[in-house]
N, CA, C and O atoms as a Tripos MOL2 file, in Angstrom:
@<TRIPOS>MOLECULE
protein
  308   307    77     0     0
PROTEIN
NO_CHARGES

@<TRIPOS>ATOM
      1 N         254.0840   44.2110   55.5040 N.3       1 MET1
      2 CA        254.6540   45.0170   54.0060 C.3       1 MET1
      3 C         254.0110   44.5560   53.3430 C.2       1 MET1
      4 O         254.0960   43.3320   53.2550 O.2       1 MET1
      5 N         252.9760   45.3070   52.4790 N.am      2 VAL2
      6 CA        252.3440   44.9380   50.8320 C.3       2 VAL2
      7 C         253.1630   46.4140   50.4050 C.2       2 VAL2
      8 O         253.3130   47.5290   50.9050 O.2       2 VAL2
      9 N         253.7610   45.3870   48.6540 N.am      3 ALA3
     10 CA        253.8160   46.0890   48.2720 C.3       3 ALA3
     11 C         254.1070   45.2690   46.9180 C.2       3 ALA3
     12 O         255.0720   44.6030   46.5420 O.2       3 ALA3
     13 N         252.8100   45.6140   46.3200 N.am      4 PRO4
     14 CA        252.8080   45.3220   44.8980 C.3       4 PRO4
     15 C         253.7370   45.8860   43.8850 C.2       4 PRO4
     16 O         253.9700   47.0910   43.7970 O.2       4 PRO4
     17 N         254.6340   44.3200   42.5770 N.am      5 ARG5
     18 CA        255.0030   44.7000   41.8310 C.3       5 ARG5
     19 C         254.5060   44.6020   40.6580 C.2       5 ARG5
     20 O         253.4170   44.0310   40.7320 O.2       5 ARG5
     21 N         254.9480   45.0610   38.9430 N.am      6 LEU6
     22 CA        254.2980   44.3760   37.8530 C.3       6 LEU6
     23 C         252.7720   44.5190   37.6630 C.2       6 LEU6
     24 O         251.8280   43.8200   37.2970 O.2       6 LEU6
     25 N         252.9640   45.5490   38.0160 N.am      7 PHE7
     26 CA        251.0400   46.2350   38.4630 C.3       7 PHE7
     27 C         251.0000   47.2200   37.4440 C.2       7 PHE7
     28 O         249.8950   47.7510   37.5520 O.2       7 PHE7
     29 N         251.7880   47.8760   36.2720 N.am      8 VAL8
     30 CA        251.7870   48.8670   35.7690 C.3       8 VAL8
     31 C         249.9550   48.3240   34.5840 C.2       8 VAL8
     32 O         248.9600   49.0220   34.3880 O.2       8 VAL8
     33 N         250.2570   46.8740   34.0860 N.am      9 PRO9
     34 CA        249.4440   46.6310   33.2300 C.3       9 PRO9
     35 C         247.8080   46.9640   33.6370 C.2       9 PRO9
     36 O         247.0370   47.4170   32.7910 O.2       9 PRO9
     37 N         247.4600   46.7290   34.8020 N.am     10 LEU10
     38 CA        246.7990   47.2450   36.2400 C.3      10 LEU10
     39 C         246.2020   48.6280   35.8350 C.2      10 LEU10
     40 O         244.9870   48.7720   35.6990 O.2      10 LEU10
     41 N         247.0340   49.5700   35.6600 N.am     11 THR11
     42 CA        247.2980   50.7810   35.7980 C.3      11 THR11
     43 C         246.4970   52.2550   34.7130 C.2      11 THR11
     44 O         246.3790   53.4760   34.8190 O.2      11 THR11
     45 N         245.9790   50.7860   33.3710 N.am     12 ASP12
     46 CA        246.1020   51.7050   32.1800 C.3      12 ASP12
     47 C         246.9910   52.6110   31.3560 C.2      12 ASP12
     48 O         246.9400   53.6970   30.7790 O.2      12 ASP12
     49 N         248.1680   51.2190   31.6840 N.am     13 ARG13
     50 CA        249.2890   52.5210   31.8570 C.3      13 ARG13
     51 C         249.7710   53.7700   31.9240 C.2      13 ARG13
     52 O         250.0920   54.7010   31.1850 O.2      13 ARG13
     53 N         249.6970   53.3850   33.4260 N.am     14 GLY14
     54 CA        249.8020   54.6430   34.3220 C.3      14 GLY14
     55 C         249.0800   55.5030   33.9440 C.2      14 GLY14
     56 O         249.6010   56.5780   34.2450 O.2      14 GLY14
     57 N         247.9170   55.6840   33.3140 N.am     15 ARG15
     58 CA        246.7980   56.6730   33.5510 C.3      15 ARG15
     59 C         245.9300   56.5510   34.8150 C.2      15 ARG15
     60 O         245.3390   57.5310   35.2690 O.2      15 ARG15
     61 N         245.8750   55.5240   35.2860 N.am     16 ARG16
     62 CA        244.8690   55.7020   37.3010 C.3      16 ARG16
     63 C         246.3130   55.3390   37.9520 C.2      16 ARG16
     64 O         247.3180   54.9180   37.3800 O.2      16 ARG16
     65 N         246.0780   55.6690   39.5050 N.am     17 LEU17
     66 CA        246.7430   54.3090   40.4560 C.3      17 LEU17
     67 C         246.4480   53.4270   40.6160 C.2      17 LEU17
     68 O         245.2920   53.0070   40.5910 O.2      17 LEU17
     69 N         247.5500   52.7900   40.8640 N.am     18 PRO18
     70 CA        246.7910   51.3570   41.8220 C.3      18 PRO18
     71 C         246.9170   51.1790   42.8980 C.2      18 PRO18
     72 O         247.8040   50.7460   43.6330 O.2      18 PRO18
     73 N         245.1860   51.8330   43.0670 N.am     19 LEU19
     74 CA        244.2660   52.0950   44.0960 C.3      19 LEU19
     75 C         242.6030   51.2390   44.0900 C.2      19 LEU19
     76 O         241.7670   51.3080   43.1890 O.2      19 LEU19
     77 N         242.5080   50.5400   45.2540 N.am     20 GLY20
     78 CA        241.1210   50.4320   45.3750 C.3      20 GLY20
     79 C         241.0100   49.0860   44.3060 C.2      20 GLY20
     80 O         241.9100   48.4810   43.7250 O.2      20 GLY20
     81 N         238.9700   48.7990   44.2940 N.am     21 ASP21
     82 CA        239.2860   47.4320   43.5910 C.3      21 ASP21
     83 C         238.9460   47.1600   42.4960 C.2      21 ASP21
     84 O         238.6390   46.0670   42.0210 O.2      21 ASP21
     85 N         238.9980   48.4200   41.9260 N.am     22 ALA22
     86 CA        238.2600   48.8940   40.3900 C.3      22 ALA22
     87 C         239.6030   48.4530   39.8070 C.2      22 ALA22
     88 O         239.6650   48.1690   38.6110 O.2      22 ALA22
     89 N         240.5830   48.3880   40.5220 N.am     23 VAL23
     90 CA        242.3030   47.6140   39.9480 C.3      23 VAL23
     91 C         242.4890   45.9240   40.2200 C.2      23 VAL23
     92 O         242.7610   44.9450   39.5250 O.2      23 VAL23
     93 N         242.1420   46.2220   41.8020 N.am     24 TRP24
     94 CA        242.9790   45.1810   42.2050 C.3      24 TRP24
     95 C         241.5130   43.4400   42.2360 C.2      24 TRP24
     96 O         241.6340   42.3010   42.6870 O.2      24 TRP24
     97 N         240.4770   44.0700   41.5980 N.am     25 ASN25
     98 CA        239.4530   43.1020   41.7800 C.3      25 ASN25
     99 C         239.5060   41.9510   42.9380 C.2      25 ASN25
    100 O         239.0130   42.4010   43.9730 O.2      25 ASN25
    101 N         239.8320   40.9690   43.0420 N.am     26 ASP26
    102 CA        238.8970   39.7500   43.6920 C.3      26 ASP26
    103 C         240.4100   38.8960   44.5450 C.2      26 ASP26
    104 O         240.3110   37.8780   45.2300 O.2      26 ASP26
    105 N         242.5270   40.1140   44.0760 N.am     27 THR27
    106 CA        243.5040   39.7940   44.1150 C.3      27 THR27
    107 C         243.3690   40.2390   45.6370 C.2      27 THR27
    108 O         243.1950   41.3560   46.1240 O.2      27 THR27
    109 N         243.5400   38.6970   46.3580 N.am     28 ARG28
    110 CA        244.1090   38.7990   47.4800 C.3      28 ARG28
    111 C         245.3330   37.8660   48.0050 C.2      28 ARG28
    112 O         245.9140   37.0090   47.3400 O.2      28 ARG28
    113 N         245.6520   38.3220   49.6850 N.am     29 LEU29
    114 CA        246.8660   37.7770   50.1820 C.3      29 LEU29
    115 C         246.1120   37.0320   51.2480 C.2      29 LEU29
    116 O         245.2910   37.4870   52.0450 O.2      29 LEU29
    117 N         246.6150   35.6040   51.0890 N.am     30 VAL30
    118 CA        245.8520   34.5550   51.9390 C.3      30 VAL30
    119 C         247.0120   34.9900   53.1430 C.2      30 VAL30
    120 O         248.1520   35.4300   52.9920 O.2      30 VAL30
    121 N         246.1720   34.6550   54.5120 N.am     31 LEU31
    122 CA        247.1740   34.6200   55.6900 C.3      31 LEU31
    123 C         247.2290   33.1620   55.9960 C.2      31 LEU31
    124 O         246.3890   32.3050   55.7240 O.2      31 LEU31
    125 N         248.4890   33.0230   56.6760 N.am     32 PRO32
    126 CA        248.6600   32.2600   57.7200 C.3      32 PRO32
    127 C         247.4350   31.2860   58.7010 C.2      32 PRO32
    128 O         246.2540   31.6260   58.7710 O.2      32 PRO32
    129 N         247.7490   30.6060   59.0870 N.am     33 ALA33
    130 CA        246.3650   30.0090   59.7940 C.3      33 ALA33
    131 C         246.7150   30.5200   61.1290 C.2      33 ALA33
    132 O         245.8340   30.4930   61.9890 O.2      33 ALA33
    133 N         248.0510   31.0490   61.4630 N.am     34 ASN34
    134 CA        247.6760   31.3840   62.8410 C.3      34 ASN34
    135 C         247.3570   32.6310   62.6610 C.2      34 ASN34
    136 O         246.4510   32.9710   63.4220 O.2      34 ASN34
    137 N         247.8020   33.6230   61.8240 N.am     35 ALA35
    138 CA        247.6440   34.9980   61.7320 C.3      35 ALA35
    139 C         246.8620   35.4650   62.3420 C.2      35 ALA35
    140 O         246.0940   34.6530   62.8580 O.2      35 ALA35
    141 N         246.4880   37.5290   62.7550 N.am     36 ALA36
    142 CA        246.0360   38.2820   62.9130 C.3      36 ALA36
    143 C         244.3240   38.0890   62.0170 C.2      36 ALA36
    144 O         244.1110   37.7330   60.8580 O.2      36 ALA36
    145 N         243.5500   38.4040   62.8800 N.am     37 LEU37
    146 CA        242.3460   38.8920   61.4500 C.3      37 LEU37
    147 C         242.4490   40.2450   61.5830 C.2      37 LEU37
    148 O         242.3630   40.8810   60.5330 O.2      37 LEU37
    149 N         242.5940   40.7860   62.4830 N.am     38 ARG38
    150 CA        242.3930   42.7220   62.4300 C.3      38 ARG38
    151 C         243.7900   42.6640   61.8650 C.2      38 ARG38
    152 O         244.6400   41.7750   61.9030 O.2      38 ARG38
    153 N         243.7800   44.2100   61.1760 N.am     39 TYR39
    154 CA        245.0890   44.7810   61.0760 C.3      39 TYR39
    155 C         244.3970   46.3220   60.7120 C.2      39 TYR39
    156 O         243.2340   46.6830   60.5290 O.2      39 TYR39
    157 N         245.8140   47.0880   60.7040 N.am     40 ARG40
    158 CA        246.1120   48.7950   61.1520 C.3      40 ARG40
    159 C         247.0590   49.0520   60.0340 C.2      40 ARG40
    160 O         248.2190   48.6660   59.8870 O.2      40 ARG40
    161 N         246.5320   49.5650   59.5090 N.am     41 ASP41
    162 CA        247.6930   49.8150   58.4620 C.3      41 ASP41
    163 C         248.1360   51.8140   58.7370 C.2      41 ASP41
    164 O         247.4490   52.8210   58.5670 O.2      41 ASP41
    165 N         249.7430   51.5940   59.2680 N.am     42 VAL42
    166 CA        250.0030   52.3160   59.8620 C.3      42 VAL42
    167 C         250.1910   53.3610   58.7200 C.2      42 VAL42
    168 O         250.6780   54.3830   59.2040 O.2      42 VAL42
    169 N         249.9670   53.4810   57.2890 N.am     43 LEU43
    170 CA        250.9400   54.5100   56.6800 C.3      43 LEU43
    171 C         249.0440   55.1600   56.1910 C.2      43 LEU43
    172 O         248.7390   56.2790   55.7770 O.2      43 LEU43
    173 N         248.2360   54.1050   56.4230 N.am     44 SER44
    174 CA        247.0100   55.5290   56.0280 C.3      44 SER44
    175 C         246.2740   55.0670   57.5840 C.2      44 SER44
    176 O         245.6890   55.9530   58.2050 O.2      44 SER44
    177 N         246.3040   54.3710   57.8700 N.am     45 GLY45
    178 CA        245.4950   54.3330   59.3510 C.3      45 GLY45
    179 C         243.9600   53.6360   59.5440 C.2      45 GLY45
    180 O         243.0500   53.6890   60.3720 O.2      45 GLY45
    181 N         244.2120   53.0270   58.4010 N.am     46 GLN46
    182 CA        242.7010   52.0470   57.9180 C.3      46 GLN46
    183 C         242.6820   50.8580   58.9350 C.2      46 GLN46
    184 O         243.7480   50.3800   59.3230 O.2      46 GLN46
    185 N         241.4910   50.3830   59.3640 N.am     47 GLU47
    186 CA        241.5970   49.1310   60.0690 C.3      47 GLU47
    187 C         241.4020   48.5110   58.7240 C.2      47 GLU47
    188 O         240.9140   48.8820   57.6560 O.2      47 GLU47
    189 N         242.0800   47.2130   59.2690 N.am     48 LEU48
    190 CA        240.9580   46.0380   58.4020 C.3      48 LEU48
    191 C         240.8690   44.6840   58.7270 C.2      48 LEU48
    192 O         241.8380   44.0440   59.1350 O.2      48 LEU48
    193 N         239.6900   44.1910   58.5560 N.am     49 LEU49
    194 CA        239.4550   42.7150   59.4250 C.3      49 LEU49
    195 C         239.9070   41.7230   57.8590 C.2      49 LEU49
    196 O         239.9950   41.9010   56.6440 O.2      49 LEU49
    197 N         240.0480   40.9040   58.6250 N.am     50 ALA50
    198 CA        240.2100   39.1540   57.2610 C.3      50 ALA50
    199 C         238.8960   38.8650   57.1780 C.2      50 ALA50
    200 O         238.0120   39.0980   58.0020 O.2      50 ALA50
    201 N         238.7960   38.0620   55.5620 N.am     51 GLU51
    202 CA        238.2250   37.8980   55.8630 C.3      51 GLU51
    203 C         237.8930   36.0620   55.0520 C.2      51 GLU51
    204 O         238.8110   35.9280   54.2440 O.2      51 GLU51
    205 N         236.8940   34.6310   55.0090 N.am     52 GLN52
    206 CA        237.3990   34.4020   54.3110 C.3      52 GLN52
    207 C         237.3000   33.9500   53.3460 C.2      52 GLN52
    208 O         236.1830   34.0790   52.8460 O.2      52 GLN52
    209 N         238.1520   33.3230   52.6810 N.am     53 ALA53
    210 CA        237.9890   33.0420   50.7770 C.3      53 ALA53
    211 C         238.5010   31.7340   51.2230 C.2      53 ALA53
    212 O         239.1990   31.5230   52.2160 O.2      53 ALA53
    213 N         237.8490   30.4650   49.9360 N.am     54 ASP54
    214 CA        237.7940   29.5020   50.1610 C.3      54 ASP54
    215 C         239.0060   29.0480   50.7510 C.2      54 ASP54
    216 O         240.1770   29.0310   50.3720 O.2      54 ASP54
    217 N         238.2230   28.5700   52.1050 N.am     55 ARG55
    218 CA        239.3370   28.2480   53.0810 C.3      55 ARG55
    219 C         239.8550   28.5620   53.6860 C.2      55 ARG55
    220 O         240.3280   27.8380   54.5620 O.2      55 ARG55
    221 N         240.1260   30.0260   53.5880 N.am     56 SER56
    222 CA        241.7080   30.7000   54.0890 C.3      56 SER56
    223 C         240.8730   31.8470   54.3630 C.2      56 SER56
    224 O         239.6880   32.0300   54.0850 O.2      56 SER56
    225 N         241.9800   32.8300   55.1560 N.am     57 ASN57
    226 CA        241.4440   33.6710   56.0940 C.3      57 ASN57
    227 C         242.6620   34.8870   54.8150 C.2      57 ASN57
    228 O         243.8000   34.5350   54.5050 O.2      57 ASN57
    229 N         242.1330   35.9750   54.4100 N.am     58 VAL58
    230 CA        242.6590   36.4440   53.8850 C.3      58 VAL58
    231 C         242.5190   37.7260   53.4510 C.2      58 VAL58
    232 O         241.4010   37.9920   53.0080 O.2      58 VAL58
    233 N         243.4390   38.7170   53.4480 N.am     59 LEU59
    234 CA        242.5630   40.8170   53.0480 C.3      59 LEU59
    235 C         243.0500   40.7830   51.4300 C.2      59 LEU59
    236 O         244.0690   40.5620   50.7760 O.2      59 LEU59
    237 N         241.5140   41.1820   51.2080 N.am     60 PHE60
    238 CA        241.4960   41.7510   49.4810 C.3      60 PHE60
    239 C         242.3760   42.7380   49.1200 C.2      60 PHE60
    240 O         242.3300   43.7980   49.7430 O.2      60 PHE60
    241 N         243.1180   42.6030   48.2910 N.am     61 LEU61
    242 CA        244.2750   43.7240   48.0480 C.3      61 LEU61
    243 C         243.8130   44.8310   47.7300 C.2      61 LEU61
    244 O         244.6330   45.7340   47.8960 O.2      61 LEU61
    245 N         242.5260   45.2530   47.2120 N.am     62 GLY62
    246 CA        241.6580   46.1130   46.8610 C.3      62 GLY62
    247 C         241.3890   47.4350   47.8780 C.2      62 GLY62
    248 O         241.2100   48.6340   47.6680 O.2      62 GLY62
    249 N         241.4680   46.4050   49.3540 N.am     63 ARG63
    250 CA        241.1800   47.3180   50.7700 C.3      63 ARG63
    251 C         241.9790   47.4360   51.6010 C.2      63 ARG63
    252 O         242.0250   47.8960   52.7420 O.2      63 ARG63
    253 N         242.7580   46.8770   50.7830 N.am     64 VAL64
    254 CA        244.4450   46.6590   51.3530 C.3      64 VAL64
    255 C         244.9640   48.4750   50.6110 C.2      64 VAL64
    256 O         245.1320   49.5720   51.1440 O.2      64 VAL64
    257 N         245.0450   48.0600   49.4330 N.am     65 LEU65
    258 CA        245.8140   49.4530   48.3110 C.3      65 LEU65
    259 C         244.0520   50.0580   48.1640 C.2      65 LEU65
    260 O         243.4300   49.9820   47.1040 O.2      65 LEU65
    261 N         243.6480   50.4620   49.0590 N.am     66 ARG66
    262 CA        242.1060   51.4090   48.4150 C.3      66 ARG66
    263 C         242.8640   52.8840   48.5870 C.2      66 ARG66
    264 O         242.6730   53.7090   47.6940 O.2      66 ARG66
    265 N         243.8260   53.2800   49.8520 N.am     67 TYR67
    266 CA        243.6480   55.1050   49.6080 C.3      67 TYR67
    267 C         245.4430   55.1250   49.2730 C.2      67 TYR67
    268 O         245.7260   55.8840   48.3460 O.2      67 TYR67
    269 N         246.9190   54.2260   50.0570 N.am     68 PHE68
    270 CA        247.9030   54.1970   49.0970 C.3      68 PHE68
    271 C         248.5140   53.1480   48.2790 C.2      68 PHE68
    272 O         247.6050   52.3270   48.4000 O.2      68 PHE68
    273 N         249.0460   52.7870   47.8200 N.am     69 PRO69
    274 CA        249.9160   51.4310   46.7880 C.3      69 PRO69
    275 C         250.2210   51.3830   47.3960 C.2      69 PRO69
    276 O         250.0750   52.5870   47.6070 O.2      69 PRO69
    277 N         250.8620   50.9450   48.5330 N.am     70 VAL70
    278 CA        251.5480   50.5200   49.1930 C.3      70 VAL70
    279 C         250.7510   50.1750   50.8020 C.2      70 VAL70
    280 O         249.7370   50.7350   51.2180 O.2      70 VAL70
    281 N         251.5260   49.1320   51.4880 N.am     71 ALA71
    282 CA        250.4280   48.9040   53.3460 C.3      71 ALA71
    283 C         251.7060   49.0780   54.1840 C.2      71 ALA71
    284 O         252.7850   49.2410   53.6130 O.2      71 ALA71
    285 N         251.6330   49.0530   55.2140 N.am     72 LEU72
    286 CA        252.8070   48.6490   56.0570 C.3      72 LEU72
    287 C         251.1930   48.0700   57.8030 C.2      72 LEU72
    288 O         250.5560   48.7440   58.6130 O.2      72 LEU72
    289 N         251.2780   46.7480   57.5280 N.am     73 LEU73
    290 CA        250.5570   46.4370   58.4320 C.3      73 LEU73
    291 C         250.7230   45.6850   59.7750 C.2      73 LEU73
    292 O         251.4130   44.6890   59.9920 O.2      73 LEU73
    293 N         249.8370   46.4720   60.7380 N.am     74 GLU74
    294 CA        250.0600   45.5160   61.9780 C.3      74 GLU74
    295 C         249.1920   44.8730   62.9900 C.2      74 GLU74
    296 O         248.2830   45.5540   63.4640 O.2      74 GLU74
    297 N         249.3160   43.9170   63.2980 N.am     75 ALA75
    298 CA        248.0070   43.3330   64.2300 C.3      75 ALA75
    299 C         247.5150   44.4020   64.8070 C.2      75 ALA75
    300 O         248.0210   45.5050   65.0130 O.2      75 ALA75
    301 N         246.6980   44.0630   64.9980 N.am     76 ALA76
    302 CA        245.1540   44.8000   65.8600 C.3      76 ALA76
    303 C         244.6070   44.0210   66.8610 C.2      76 ALA76
    304 O         244.8810   42.8370   67.0560 O.2      76 ALA76
    305 N         243.9180   44.6190   67.4240 N.am     77 GLY77
    306 CA        243.9140   44.3770   68.6750 C.3      77 GLY77
    307 C         243.7220   42.4670   69.1570 C.2      77 GLY77
    308 O         243.7070   42.1280   70.3400 O.2      77 GLY77
@<TRIPOS>BOND
     1     1     2 1
     2     2     3 1
     3     3     4 2
     4     3     5 am
     5     5     6 1
     6     6     7 1
     7     7     8 2
     8     7     9 am
     9     9    10 1
    10    10    11 1
    11    11    12 2
    12    11    13 am
    13    13    14 1
    14    14    15 1
    15    15    16 2
    16    15    17 am
    17    17    18 1
    18    18    19 1
    19    19    20 2
    20    19    21 am
    21    21    22 1
    22    22    23 1
    23    23    24 2
    24    23    25 am
    25    25    26 1
    26    26    27 1
    27    27    28 2
    28    27    29 am
    29    29    30 1
    30    30    31 1
    31    31    32 2
    32    31    33 am
    33    33    34 1
    34    34    35 1
    35    35    36 2
    36    35    37 am
    37    37    38 1
    38    38    39 1
    39    39    40 2
    40    39    41 am
    41    41    42 1
    42    42    43 1
    43    43    44 2
    44    43    45 am
    45    45    46 1
    46    46    47 1
    47    47    48 2
    48    47    49 am
    49    49    50 1
    50    50    51 1
    51    51    52 2
    52    51    53 am
    53    53    54 1
    54    54    55 1
    55    55    56 2
    56    55    57 am
    57    57    58 1
    58    58    59 1
    59    59    60 2
    60    59    61 am
    61    61    62 1
    62    62    63 1
    63    63    64 2
    64    63    65 am
    65    65    66 1
    66    66    67 1
    67    67    68 2
    68    67    69 am
    69    69    70 1
    70    70    71 1
    71    71    72 2
    72    71    73 am
    73    73    74 1
    74    74    75 1
    75    75    76 2
    76    75    77 am
    77    77    78 1
    78    78    79 1
    79    79    80 2
    80    79    81 am
    81    81    82 1
    82    82    83 1
    83    83    84 2
    84    83    85 am
    85    85    86 1
    86    86    87 1
    87    87    88 2
    88    87    89 am
    89    89    90 1
    90    90    91 1
    91    91    92 2
    92    91    93 am
    93    93    94 1
    94    94    95 1
    95    95    96 2
    96    95    97 am
    97    97    98 1
    98    98    99 1
    99    99   100 2
   100    99   101 am
   101   101   102 1
   102   102   103 1
   103   103   104 2
   104   103   105 am
   105   105   106 1
   106   106   107 1
   107   107   108 2
   108   107   109 am
   109   109   110 1
   110   110   111 1
   111   111   112 2
   112   111   113 am
   113   113   114 1
   114   114   115 1
   115   115   116 2
   116   115   117 am
   117   117   118 1
   118   118   119 1
   119   119   120 2
   120   119   121 am
   121   121   122 1
   122   122   123 1
   123   123   124 2
   124   123   125 am
   125   125   126 1
   126   126   127 1
   127   127   128 2
   128   127   129 am
   129   129   130 1
   130   130   131 1
   131   131   132 2
   132   131   133 am
   133   133   134 1
   134   134   135 1
   135   135   136 2
   136   135   137 am
   137   137   138 1
   138   138   139 1
   139   139   140 2
   140   139   141 am
   141   141   142 1
   142   142   143 1
   143   143   144 2
   144   143   145 am
   145   145   146 1
   146   146   147 1
   147   147   148 2
   148   147   149 am
   149   149   150 1
   150   150   151 1
   151   151   152 2
   152   151   153 am
   153   153   154 1
   154   154   155 1
   155   155   156 2
   156   155   157 am
   157   157   158 1
   158   158   159 1
   159   159   160 2
   160   159   161 am
   161   161   162 1
   162   162   163 1
   163   163   164 2
   164   163   165 am
   165   165   166 1
   166   166   167 1
   167   167   168 2
   168   167   169 am
   169   169   170 1
   170   170   171 1
   171   171   172 2
   172   171   173 am
   173   173   174 1
   174   174   175 1
   175   175   176 2
   176   175   177 am
   177   177   178 1
   178   178   179 1
   179   179   180 2
   180   179   181 am
   181   181   182 1
   182   182   183 1
   183   183   184 2
   184   183   185 am
   185   185   186 1
   186   186   187 1
   187   187   188 2
   188   187   189 am
   189   189   190 1
   190   190   191 1
   191   191   192 2
   192   191   193 am
   193   193   194 1
   194   194   195 1
   195   195   196 2
   196   195   197 am
   197   197   198 1
   198   198   199 1
   199   199   200 2
   200   199   201 am
   201   201   202 1
   202   202   203 1
   203   203   204 2
   204   203   205 am
   205   205   206 1
   206   206   207 1
   207   207   208 2
   208   207   209 am
   209   209   210 1
   210   210   211 1
   211   211   212 2
   212   211   213 am
   213   213   214 1
   214   214   215 1
   215   215   216 2
   216   215   217 am
   217   217   218 1
   218   218   219 1
   219   219   220 2
   220   219   221 am
   221   221   222 1
   222   222   223 1
   223   223   224 2
   224   223   225 am
   225   225   226 1
   226   226   227 1
   227   227   228 2
   228   227   229 am
   229   229   230 1
   230   230   231 1
   231   231   232 2
   232   231   233 am
   233   233   234 1
   234   234   235 1
   235   235   236 2
   236   235   237 am
   237   237   238 1
   238   238   239 1
   239   239   240 2
   240   239   241 am
   241   241   242 1
   242   242   243 1
   243   243   244 2
   244   243   245 am
   245   245   246 1
   246   246   247 1
   247   247   248 2
   248   247   249 am
   249   249   250 1
   250   250   251 1
   251   251   252 2
   252   251   253 am
   253   253   254 1
   254   254   255 1
   255   255   256 2
   256   255   257 am
   257   257   258 1
   258   258   259 1
   259   259   260 2
   260   259   261 am
   261   261   262 1
   262   262   263 1
   263   263   264 2
   264   263   265 am
   265   265   266 1
   266   266   267 1
   267   267   268 2
   268   267   269 am
   269   269   270 1
   270   270   271 1
   271   271   272 2
   272   271   273 am
   273   273   274 1
   274   274   275 1
   275   275   276 2
   276   275   277 am
   277   277   278 1
   278   278   279 1
   279   279   280 2
   280   279   281 am
   281   281   282 1
   282   282   283 1
   283   283   284 2
   284   283   285 am
   285   285   286 1
   286   286   287 1
   287   287   288 2
   288   287   289 am
   289   289   290 1
   290   290   291 1
   291   291   292 2
   292   291   293 am
   293   293   294 1
   294   294   295 1
   295   295   296 2
   296   295   297 am
   297   297   298 1
   298   298   299 1
   299   299   300 2
   300   299   301 am
   301   301   302 1
   302   302   303 1
   303   303   304 2
   304   303   305 am
   305   305   306 1
   306   306   307 1
   307   307   308 2
@<TRIPOS>SUBSTRUCTURE
     1 MET1         2 RESIDUE 1 A MET
     2 VAL2         6 RESIDUE 1 A VAL
     3 ALA3        10 RESIDUE 1 A ALA
     4 PRO4        14 RESIDUE 1 A PRO
     5 ARG5        18 RESIDUE 1 A ARG
     6 LEU6        22 RESIDUE 1 A LEU
     7 PHE7        26 RESIDUE 1 A PHE
     8 VAL8        30 RESIDUE 1 A VAL
     9 PRO9        34 RESIDUE 1 A PRO
    10 LEU10       38 RESIDUE 1 A LEU
    11 THR11       42 RESIDUE 1 A THR
    12 ASP12       46 RESIDUE 1 A ASP
    13 ARG13       50 RESIDUE 1 A ARG
    14 GLY14       54 RESIDUE 1 A GLY
    15 ARG15       58 RESIDUE 1 A ARG
    16 ARG16       62 RESIDUE 1 A ARG
    17 LEU17       66 RESIDUE 1 A LEU
    18 PRO18       70 RESIDUE 1 A PRO
    19 LEU19       74 RESIDUE 1 A LEU
    20 GLY20       78 RESIDUE 1 A GLY
    21 ASP21       82 RESIDUE 1 A ASP
    22 ALA22       86 RESIDUE 1 A ALA
    23 VAL23       90 RESIDUE 1 A VAL
    24 TRP24       94 RESIDUE 1 A TRP
    25 ASN25       98 RESIDUE 1 A ASN
    26 ASP26      102 RESIDUE 1 A ASP
    27 THR27      106 RESIDUE 1 A THR
    28 ARG28      110 RESIDUE 1 A ARG
    29 LEU29      114 RESIDUE 1 A LEU
    30 VAL30      118 RESIDUE 1 A VAL
    31 LEU31      122 RESIDUE 1 A LEU
    32 PRO32      126 RESIDUE 1 A PRO
    33 ALA33      130 RESIDUE 1 A ALA
    34 ASN34      134 RESIDUE 1 A ASN
    35 ALA35      138 RESIDUE 1 A ALA
    36 ALA36      142 RESIDUE 1 A ALA
    37 LEU37      146 RESIDUE 1 A LEU
    38 ARG38      150 RESIDUE 1 A ARG
    39 TYR39      154 RESIDUE 1 A TYR
    40 ARG40      158 RESIDUE 1 A ARG
    41 ASP41      162 RESIDUE 1 A ASP
    42 VAL42      166 RESIDUE 1 A VAL
    43 LEU43      170 RESIDUE 1 A LEU
    44 SER44      174 RESIDUE 1 A SER
    45 GLY45      178 RESIDUE 1 A GLY
    46 GLN46      182 RESIDUE 1 A GLN
    47 GLU47      186 RESIDUE 1 A GLU
    48 LEU48      190 RESIDUE 1 A LEU
    49 LEU49      194 RESIDUE 1 A LEU
    50 ALA50      198 RESIDUE 1 A ALA
    51 GLU51      202 RESIDUE 1 A GLU
    52 GLN52      206 RESIDUE 1 A GLN
    53 ALA53      210 RESIDUE 1 A ALA
    54 ASP54      214 RESIDUE 1 A ASP
    55 ARG55      218 RESIDUE 1 A ARG
    56 SER56      222 RESIDUE 1 A SER
    57 ASN57      226 RESIDUE 1 A ASN
    58 VAL58      230 RESIDUE 1 A VAL
    59 LEU59      234 RESIDUE 1 A LEU
    60 PHE60      238 RESIDUE 1 A PHE
    61 LEU61      242 RESIDUE 1 A LEU
    62 GLY62      246 RESIDUE 1 A GLY
    63 ARG63      250 RESIDUE 1 A ARG
    64 VAL64      254 RESIDUE 1 A VAL
    65 LEU65      258 RESIDUE 1 A LEU
    66 ARG66      262 RESIDUE 1 A ARG
    67 TYR67      266 RESIDUE 1 A TYR
    68 PHE68      270 RESIDUE 1 A PHE
    69 PRO69      274 RESIDUE 1 A PRO
    70 VAL70      278 RESIDUE 1 A VAL
    71 ALA71      282 RESIDUE 1 A ALA
    72 LEU72      286 RESIDUE 1 A LEU
    73 LEU73      290 RESIDUE 1 A LEU
    74 GLU74      294 RESIDUE 1 A GLU
    75 ALA75      298 RESIDUE 1 A ALA
    76 ALA76      302 RESIDUE 1 A ALA
    77 GLY77      306 RESIDUE 1 A GLY
């Protein structure tokens, strides 16, 4: 489950939704070394692929939270 907190300053004081790259920039979720590399968001149906950044596998929040402000991820494939 991905559920952001303390994000009001990122939303121009509530004038825009906390969605996408414009809000989250390069904010990332670092995955454990043995974590899956493909995920499906159960809520939006989107497929997500982990990327390599700073020697870790990560999911960029701008992509995870592209369509909905929370995500329920399950390993895919």
